[in-house]
Each structure stands twice: as C-alpha cells, then as structure tokens.
Steps between C-alpha positions, in 0.01 A plus 500: 500500500744684719450868567350758734176398667296796381271553203620836371874425482500269198417593145270209421295253706647211300828363375528426129753236398600483136762299310767662288279413202126425525472186291188332642138624488474431872419725796522356851298687763550449875238723668527347849879477540550848647635538853511877553250679720484876568552568873171687531316195364696263722399703804133451414515122477343283770713193417874447522724473190537129575123448505469679167723245326191296422408770247844517339610277212865517597768532230310290248632724220852365557385167362467672161836678489630267229209599275619861519851389408341319203333817373180549702395812694398497867300743712521458878294694755694673777218566749352231720159368404348626824560858379322449168415180313593538133304187407160652581257731328547849648134505604531181704484708818372390840250772607572418865864594442425813296171638641526844333486382139340752266131420444560485124731199542361151520755259645516152350400281792660187359564183696859617541385827657263312730798288608695817584726476196407802290729750328606610850472186715294554814514164679714190522247234585308654788786729607476867398811621320465870589459671835234734364310564174681668213377816328415495131774759439758254636370219281507735199862590578599133505323434173650798319855456628528120489208322334446700181872541417548122521205435271602768254843340475349153451289632213790692347735202499238263361417744220871534423555123490200445275617773264847346485416128482139492381401330825553555873468276804454607861595255774357628829695310766390431856550257787237323708522345846479122518168536685351662188672255267325210678165670554298307242677167478856374443775754554566705187859613442427744217169634372477651151208743474354615169161623622344173380628538147433872462842662548740292288513263207474133607837417344674731748333332797586159361863599451526613864325192638717264293824645639366491855388139472831402342667633815287280726303783657130466569331764287143599426322737266284760678514319836515628768544838322386594150669840477418834657439856383828529309448180302138588427577860401797450271429163342363582153590203278305632200715815512825306528552547876483191720509485880561210736515497877762269648432415864785308667472314829705705742658206681683399182739794533440656844480388860133583556558602863804723463449591132871435446593350161632144505693277259188388314488836330796417276328199344172688475671791322625258234145373452358852470772585248383208286135599542567862402697398194236250388219753535694767310583259217136387480391864481735577213340216302164677538610823335328450162166440672513771766706789370228680301303705759694802620275637773698692762488323835430685822358409835127581504558617857744773396378849567223423745473763769474373855490782748261668736267756346 
C-alpha cells in the first residue's frame, strides 16, 4: 500500500499477491482496503481523511495472508473507496453528484445510491463528501483507470483458476463497523453472504460457517449483508465459479476510533486461514459436478461508456 499519492504514477490500481505456486482454486478480493488518494481528488473532498475512515475497510486483506502462502491468489485495491467503489455497478451514480450525465445513460437509482453510496460515494450519512459536483468526464476517468481494470483482472484470474482446477472460488472480503454488525439484533462477528443461495454452492457456505462457529465467533448467513455487486456478478455456481462475501466486524482486529490494528488480528487471521482452506477444499470436491460449462467470465459492466456527449 505504500507509494506516491497520485493516480498516474503506478502501473495498476491494485496489488496482486500470488504464491510461488498457485495450488488452490481460490481468489481473495479486497476492494475496500485501498488507502491511496490522488491529490486532486483529495483537494475536492469536503471531509477530512479521519472522517473518511468510516468508508474504509482497513487492512482486512492481511487476515488472509496465510491463504496466499498456502496457494491462493489475492487482489487488493490501492485507491480509497471514496474515489471509486469497486463493489458497485458502474451505473450506480448519484445524479446530484454528476449532473451532466449523457441523456442516453440511465443511472441505477438503487437504495445504495439513495444513501449516497454509489460507484462514486456522494454522502456519508447526511454529510456531503465532495465540495462540488463532479463532471461525467471525471467519473469516466475513474471508471476506466481504476474500476474496469480491477474487474477485468478479477475475471481473468477466475477464468484461469477454473481452467486449471475445474472450479474457482472468489472470497470478497470486507469489514463492517460494530454499529452495522448489531443493527438487526445480536452483534454479528462475521457475515457470510451468498446472495441468498445464488452465488455459491451451499457446501461452501456450510464449510465457512462451521469453521467460524468452531472458533467461537458469532456468524450469520446473509445478515446483515448478503453480498454486493462483486459477489452477485461473479458467482456462477452452474459454471463452476462460486463467490462468497466475508464481512468481518471491524472491532475484532482494529481500534474502531483510530483504525489501528490490535492484537486480536493475530487470532482472527488464524481463523480466516482455516476458513479459506476449508472453502477451497470443499470447492475441489465439487469439481465433477461443476467443471463442465466453460463460458468465459467477464463483468457485464465492462465496456460501458460513461462520459458527456
């Protein structure tokens, strides 16, 4: 994550971590772990870097480092979520933030957009994130330099894993504040999202939940989060590609005020190592049933043109 704080000085908007030998059909995606922000974007923000921490997942990807050592692949975003949210449809755009959208484009006014959390976040609660509206050309630049490259790489790696192992699994990893973890009842430590059974085989979900419960953590399936755009887009169990979202309560590994990691992260990393291994092993047992379809995977968002006419 270290490096110059400017968009055009690094070759890719993500870091790819690979073992010496890829031996597991597992891709770990961390789309909200990035901490870089181009200076021109930082100058346009209405909130301080400290206030923006609520949007950041923190170094949740570090909890999965042992899975990479085991043979998994990991993709970690480098740009902060406030710049562009990789876990959104590219048409989830707030018209109030981008008033000059081309008439031919129809933004997806989802609940997330209405809450200010579209592909370029516009609000944090009731607080505007940007000093002034953004032009559609600026949003297009962010999509084409950060968003689409990340999604193309996700699709490429998943296709490669499926071709090699006959099956591929995407773990999209996030963190949630304790306030969200307790929103609908008892505090949830880890939520496993499978889009209500649509994005992964049940045996993979069960393998993850079993390891979590063995560790004593409070875990739920699809509560409070069932998986976002990435899980929904790439989870194609019938084609041999499964996707799970893992949402971890932030306080288990970070101080939620300072966002500094604490000692709990070491124990949690051991748990996530066991979860990753169990899911990968369960996936390999599915190969005879899921390896037949060989449809190339790509984000349906790829190639959309978002710019002013």
